[in-house]
C-alpha positions as CSV (number, residue, x, y, z in Angstrom):
1,M,-19.5,0.7,34.4
2,I,-21.6,0.0,37.5
3,N,-22.4,-3.6,36.5
4,D,-19.2,-4.4,34.7
5,L,-16.7,-6.8,36.1
6,H,-13.1,-6.4,35.1
7,W,-10.0,-8.3,36.2
8,Y,-6.3,-7.9,35.7
9,M,-3.4,-9.8,37.3
10,L,0.2,-8.6,37.2
11,P,2.2,-11.1,35.1
12,R,4.2,-12.4,38.1
13,F,0.9,-13.4,39.9
14,R,-0.7,-15.2,36.9
15,K,-1.2,-19.0,36.7
16,K,-1.2,-19.4,40.5
17,G,-4.9,-19.5,41.1
18,Y,-5.1,-16.2,42.9
19,L,-7.7,-14.7,40.6
20,S,-10.0,-17.7,40.5
21,K,-9.9,-18.1,44.3
22,S,-10.5,-14.4,44.9
23,L,-13.4,-14.3,42.5
24,K,-15.0,-17.4,43.9
25,S,-14.5,-16.8,47.6
26,T,-14.9,-13.0,47.9
27,I,-15.7,-11.0,44.8
28,L,-18.6,-12.9,43.3
29,P,-20.4,-13.6,46.6
30,Y,-20.2,-9.8,47.4
31,L,-21.6,-8.9,43.9
32,F,-24.4,-11.4,44.4
33,Y,-25.7,-9.6,47.5
34,E,-27.2,-7.0,45.1
35,R,-27.4,-8.9,41.8
36,E,-29.2,-11.9,40.3
37,E,-26.6,-12.3,37.5
38,Q,-23.2,-11.1,36.4
39,E,-22.3,-10.7,32.7
40,I,-18.9,-10.4,31.3
41,S,-17.3,-10.1,27.8
42,I,-13.9,-11.2,26.8
43,D,-12.4,-9.5,23.8
44,I,-9.5,-11.1,22.0
45,K,-8.8,-7.9,20.1
46,K,-8.3,-5.9,23.3
47,I,-6.4,-8.3,25.5
48,G,-4.6,-10.6,23.0
49,E,-4.9,-14.2,22.3
50,R,-3.0,-15.6,25.3
51,N,-4.9,-13.4,27.8
52,Y,-8.2,-14.1,26.0
53,Y,-7.8,-17.9,26.5
54,S,-6.7,-17.5,30.1
55,S,-9.6,-15.2,30.9
56,K,-12.1,-17.6,29.2
57,R,-10.7,-20.5,31.2
58,V,-11.1,-18.6,34.5
59,A,-14.7,-17.6,33.5
60,E,-15.6,-21.2,32.7
61,L,-14.1,-22.6,35.8
62,L,-16.2,-20.2,37.8
63,G,-19.3,-21.3,36.1
64,F,-19.9,-18.6,33.6
65,K,-21.8,-19.8,30.6
66,K,-21.4,-18.5,27.0
67,I,-24.5,-16.6,25.9
68,E,-23.3,-14.9,22.7
69,T,-20.4,-14.8,20.4
70,G,-19.6,-11.7,18.4
71,Q,-16.8,-10.8,16.1
72,Q,-13.6,-11.3,18.3
73,K,-15.7,-11.2,21.5
74,E,-17.6,-13.6,23.6
75,F,-20.3,-12.8,26.2
76,F,-20.8,-14.9,29.3
77,I,-23.3,-14.9,32.2
78,L,-23.2,-16.3,35.7
79,L,-26.5,-16.6,37.7
80,N,-26.6,-16.0,41.4
81,P,-26.7,-19.5,42.9
82,H,-28.9,-18.2,45.8
83,C,-31.7,-16.9,43.6
84,S,-34.5,-19.1,42.4
């Protein structure tokens, strides 16, 4: 799980922009000190339809691009903007 990125927000903090802001300003820049890319997967079967669409929206707002679609699961990648 060294390269995995997981996120979870308590229900009372959802839909307030906290996750997107934290990922964009702190978490992703920190990860990109040592990485050229970050991959994620979003699995509707594991997190449910509502959380699936919310997570997908967060990923897309942060610039993650879909690279593969599996059964009930989508894979996304974000490239380090500081690497050529």
